[in-house]
PLY file of the C-alpha trace (Angstrom):
ply
format ascii 1.0
element vertex 165
property float x
property float y
property float z
element edge 164
property int vertex1
property int vertex2
end_header
54.58 -42.26 22.95
54.51 -45.54 21.33
51.05 -46.44 22.67
49.59 -42.97 21.24
50.82 -43.69 18.01
48.91 -47.51 17.65
46.17 -45.93 19.35
46.08 -43.53 16.44
46.56 -45.66 13.98
43.84 -47.31 15.11
41.46 -45.28 15.69
42.35 -43.82 12.03
41.98 -47.52 10.47
38.26 -47.85 11.93
37.25 -44.64 10.93
37.57 -45.93 7.49
35.99 -49.32 7.71
32.80 -47.90 9.30
30.32 -45.74 7.17
29.15 -42.37 8.73
26.22 -41.88 10.11
23.62 -39.50 8.95
22.39 -37.18 10.92
18.64 -36.80 11.34
18.04 -33.97 9.55
19.13 -35.45 6.51
17.06 -38.21 6.82
14.71 -36.43 7.01
15.38 -34.38 4.41
15.40 -37.98 2.04
12.02 -39.13 3.25
10.30 -35.81 1.76
11.11 -35.18 -1.13
10.71 -38.82 -2.50
7.57 -37.74 -0.63
6.97 -34.28 -2.58
6.11 -35.40 -6.02
3.75 -38.14 -4.56
1.94 -35.25 -2.09
2.11 -32.72 -5.59
0.06 -35.71 -7.94
-2.46 -36.25 -4.98
-3.11 -32.64 -4.74
-3.53 -32.06 -8.33
-6.36 -35.10 -7.98
-8.25 -33.33 -5.32
-8.23 -30.34 -6.68
-9.43 -31.28 -10.58
-11.63 -33.56 -9.00
-13.07 -30.63 -6.77
-13.54 -27.74 -10.22
-15.40 -31.15 -11.97
-17.67 -31.45 -9.57
-18.61 -27.95 -9.25
-18.92 -26.95 -13.02
-15.71 -25.23 -13.78
-12.73 -26.27 -16.03
-9.57 -24.57 -14.85
-6.73 -25.79 -15.05
-4.64 -26.56 -11.62
-1.28 -24.57 -10.63
2.02 -27.00 -10.95
3.10 -24.72 -8.27
1.43 -22.99 -5.44
0.91 -18.63 -5.55
2.31 -17.24 -2.09
-1.00 -15.67 -1.18
-0.86 -12.03 -0.31
-0.78 -12.79 3.10
1.90 -14.86 2.73
3.76 -12.40 0.83
5.62 -10.43 3.22
6.42 -12.37 5.77
8.27 -14.54 2.74
9.93 -11.81 1.24
10.84 -11.15 5.29
12.53 -15.23 5.37
14.34 -14.92 1.86
15.61 -11.68 2.06
15.98 -9.92 5.02
16.37 -12.09 7.95
19.49 -13.89 6.38
21.14 -10.29 6.07
20.08 -9.27 8.57
23.20 -7.76 10.16
23.83 -6.28 6.80
20.27 -4.69 6.86
21.38 -3.63 10.29
24.62 -2.32 9.47
22.60 -0.16 6.24
20.52 1.22 8.89
23.08 2.58 11.76
24.88 4.38 8.54
22.06 5.97 7.39
20.98 7.60 11.05
24.75 8.36 11.01
24.10 9.96 7.61
20.76 11.90 9.14
22.63 12.84 12.41
25.54 14.81 10.65
22.98 16.13 8.02
20.81 17.75 10.89
24.17 19.03 12.63
25.29 20.25 10.07
22.83 22.54 9.04
23.06 26.34 8.25
22.67 28.18 11.21
22.42 31.68 9.69
19.60 30.84 7.53
17.84 30.02 11.00
18.54 33.38 12.41
18.44 35.58 9.23
14.51 34.29 8.73
14.35 35.64 12.45
16.03 39.57 12.12
13.50 41.75 10.57
13.79 43.19 6.76
16.52 46.23 7.01
15.32 50.02 7.63
14.92 52.09 4.78
17.75 54.26 6.12
20.17 50.83 5.53
18.61 50.45 1.83
19.72 53.86 1.00
23.00 53.48 2.80
23.65 50.33 0.95
22.42 51.94 -2.36
24.88 55.13 -2.02
28.12 52.76 -0.80
26.90 50.71 -4.28
27.33 54.43 -6.51
30.55 55.19 -4.60
32.11 52.16 -5.55
31.37 53.09 -9.10
32.47 55.70 -9.33
35.86 54.59 -7.90
36.02 51.78 -10.26
35.13 53.43 -12.64
32.21 53.70 -15.58
33.87 51.22 -18.06
32.77 47.96 -15.62
29.49 48.94 -15.15
29.15 49.52 -18.80
30.59 46.28 -20.41
28.53 44.64 -17.54
24.95 46.30 -19.22
26.01 45.65 -22.97
26.23 41.15 -21.88
22.75 41.92 -20.63
21.51 43.36 -23.48
22.67 41.21 -25.76
20.39 38.61 -27.13
21.09 35.88 -29.63
18.94 35.31 -32.55
17.15 32.35 -33.11
18.72 29.81 -35.75
16.65 29.51 -38.44
17.52 33.48 -39.07
21.17 32.72 -39.05
20.44 29.92 -42.09
18.68 32.62 -43.92
21.47 34.87 -43.10
24.09 32.17 -44.00
22.22 31.28 -47.28
21.49 34.73 -48.27
0 1
1 2
2 3
3 4
4 5
5 6
6 7
7 8
8 9
9 10
10 11
11 12
12 13
13 14
14 15
15 16
16 17
17 18
18 19
19 20
20 21
21 22
22 23
23 24
24 25
25 26
26 27
27 28
28 29
29 30
30 31
31 32
32 33
33 34
34 35
35 36
36 37
37 38
38 39
39 40
40 41
41 42
42 43
43 44
44 45
45 46
46 47
47 48
48 49
49 50
50 51
51 52
52 53
53 54
54 55
55 56
56 57
57 58
58 59
59 60
60 61
61 62
62 63
63 64
64 65
65 66
66 67
67 68
68 69
69 70
70 71
71 72
72 73
73 74
74 75
75 76
76 77
77 78
78 79
79 80
80 81
81 82
82 83
83 84
84 85
85 86
86 87
87 88
88 89
89 90
90 91
91 92
92 93
93 94
94 95
95 96
96 97
97 98
98 99
99 100
100 101
101 102
102 103
103 104
104 105
105 106
106 107
107 108
108 109
109 110
110 111
111 112
112 113
113 114
114 115
115 116
116 117
117 118
118 119
119 120
120 121
121 122
122 123
123 124
124 125
125 126
126 127
127 128
128 129
129 130
130 131
131 132
132 133
133 134
134 135
135 136
136 137
137 138
138 139
139 140
140 141
141 142
142 143
143 144
144 145
145 146
146 147
147 148
148 149
149 150
150 151
151 152
152 153
153 154
154 155
155 156
156 157
157 158
158 159
159 160
160 161
161 162
162 163
163 164
């Protein structure tokens, strides 16, 4: 136990004295960051020389504009691929909603479409039942409904004339 405590202390002091090594990725990124402005300057010089040689005076863009060919790939890399689990979950939810929607369709609509139209005897019987029901309820119910259907509101301009007169 005493030995392990001394070993820990020895390792901790050794780690404090040494600098932490950089990963190869970090070293490469530092080299590329320092080279990027130089490469951009070289690119601008070459392109401007080409445009001058051809007789065109065109401003060289500072940044490269994505081609129409690379744009879908760029969208895939930047928007979809990093969030692929989220997109997969959303797709699964939409599939479940679609399946639920299809399973909940009203089957009676399909059956009603397949049925032939009612026969004239059935229509006559239905009208007789309506008349009988109207007699049993009384004529006051149908009169109110007819009055409501007949009432038409007047245009607003006529109302204003009535108020001013």
